[in-house]
N, C-alpha and C positions, 0 to 999 in steps of 0.2 A: 504493499499500500504506499509506504513512505517513498519507495523508489519510483512508483508510478506518479506520485504527487510531485517529486523532484523533476521528473521529465516534463510534466504539465506546467510546472512553474518556471520553465526556462532551461531545465536540465543542462544542456551544454552551453547555454547562454547566460553567463554570470550577470550581465547587465539586467536582464529580464528577471532572473532569480532574486537579484538585490532589490528590485522594486517591489516584487511580491512579498518578500520577507518584511520589508519596511511597512507593508500595510497589514501584516499579521496582527490581529487585535492585541495580543499581550504586549507586543513590542511597540505598537502605535500608542496604546494606553500609557505605557511607562516612559514614552519619549525616547525609546532605543532606536538608533538609526544604524543600519549597515552602511558604511561609507565606501568600502571597496571589497570586491571579490575578484581574485586573480582569475584569468581566463583558464588556468589549469586547476583551479579549485584548491591550490595549496597555500593560499593566504587570504584571510578575511580580516577586515578592520571594522570595529564597531564603536560607537560613541553614544554617550548619553549626557545631555545637558541637565543641570539641576534646575528643576521647575517646582512650583508649589505642589503640584500633584504627584511628584515622585520624591518629595522630601519627607524626612521623619519628623518627629516631635521636636528635635533640636536643630532643625533646618539644614541637615546634611543628607546625602543620598540614602534612601531607604534601602536596607540590606537586601531585601527581596528583589528589588530592581537591579541591584549590582549582580546578584546571582543570576537573575534571568537573562542579563545581557551576555552571559557566558553559555547559555544553554543551546544544545543541539549542533553547534558549528563543527566540532571535531567529528561528530557522527556524519554530518552531511559531507564533510571533506573527504572522509575515509570512504563513504559509499561511492562518491563521484570518482575517486581515484582507484579504488580496488576493483570496481565494476560489479556487474551482476551476479558473478559467481560467488559472492560473499554476502553473508548476513552480518549487519553491523547494528548494534544498539548501544545507547547510553545505559550504563549499569549503575553507576553511582557517582556521586560528586560531593565535594566538600569545599567550604570557603573558610578562609581565615581572614578576618578583618584586621588590617594593620593600622589605619588612620581613618579619621572621618573624611568622607569624600564630599568635596564642594566643587562648584563650577562644572566644567565638562570633564567627564572621565572617559577613558578609552581602553580597549582590549584588542590586542592584536594576535590572531591565531595563525600559527605557522606549521606546516607539515612538510618534512623533508622526504627526499627520495630514500634516504637511509632508513627512515622510520617505516616507510611503505615496504621497502625490501626486507626489513626485519620482520614485519608481520607476515608477509608471504612466506618467508623462510620458516618461521616458527609453525606455521599452519601446514607445512609439509609433513611434520611429525607429531603435532598435537591436534586433538579434536576441536579445541577452541583456544583462543588467546585473548587475554584481557590487558591490553596496554593501558598505561596511565599517560595522561597529558596534562600539562600545567599552563595556565595562562594567568598573567598579572593584569589587574585593573589598575590603571595609573591615572593620576590627575594631570592637569595641564603643565606642571613642572617635571613630570616624568617620575614622581615619587609613587611607590607602590602603595595603594590603599587597600587592596584585597588580593589574596592569592587563591586561586581556584584550581583544584585538582579534579580531573575527570577520569573515571574508569570506564572504558568501553569493552564491549563484548564483541568479539569478531569470530566468525567460523566460516568455513567453506560450505556452500550448499551441497546437499546430498545429490549424487548423480541419479538421474532418473532412469 
């Protein structure tokens, strides 16, 4: 289902995919914006400006919005790069808040060829693999305000 949705929302066209993601209600409501998706789906840049509707009681970024801005990108990036022979799911995530977030915050997701090769190699001998990815949410000065770890589940599809 997600792979079909990915294709319908622009699949191989990151520009169209970016536009659709930016209109996804949870991101739209929180003020989360995807600023860039690389043509090869190995880089995604996301930002969120502090607004009255995404601020917490002490006028800093609401933690749930900070967490939401990191959701699903590594899964989508892996799905696009591994192809249809693999099943990819987000399995778990954790966030560690380092400093209060004010102003505009950003997260940069990067996926290397070495990471993709490692996943493919591991799945030659393992039934499943659960790689961990980390992304930092940074403020306008580049200070890390939150560290997010994503645990993904990846396996080869069964041959029919």
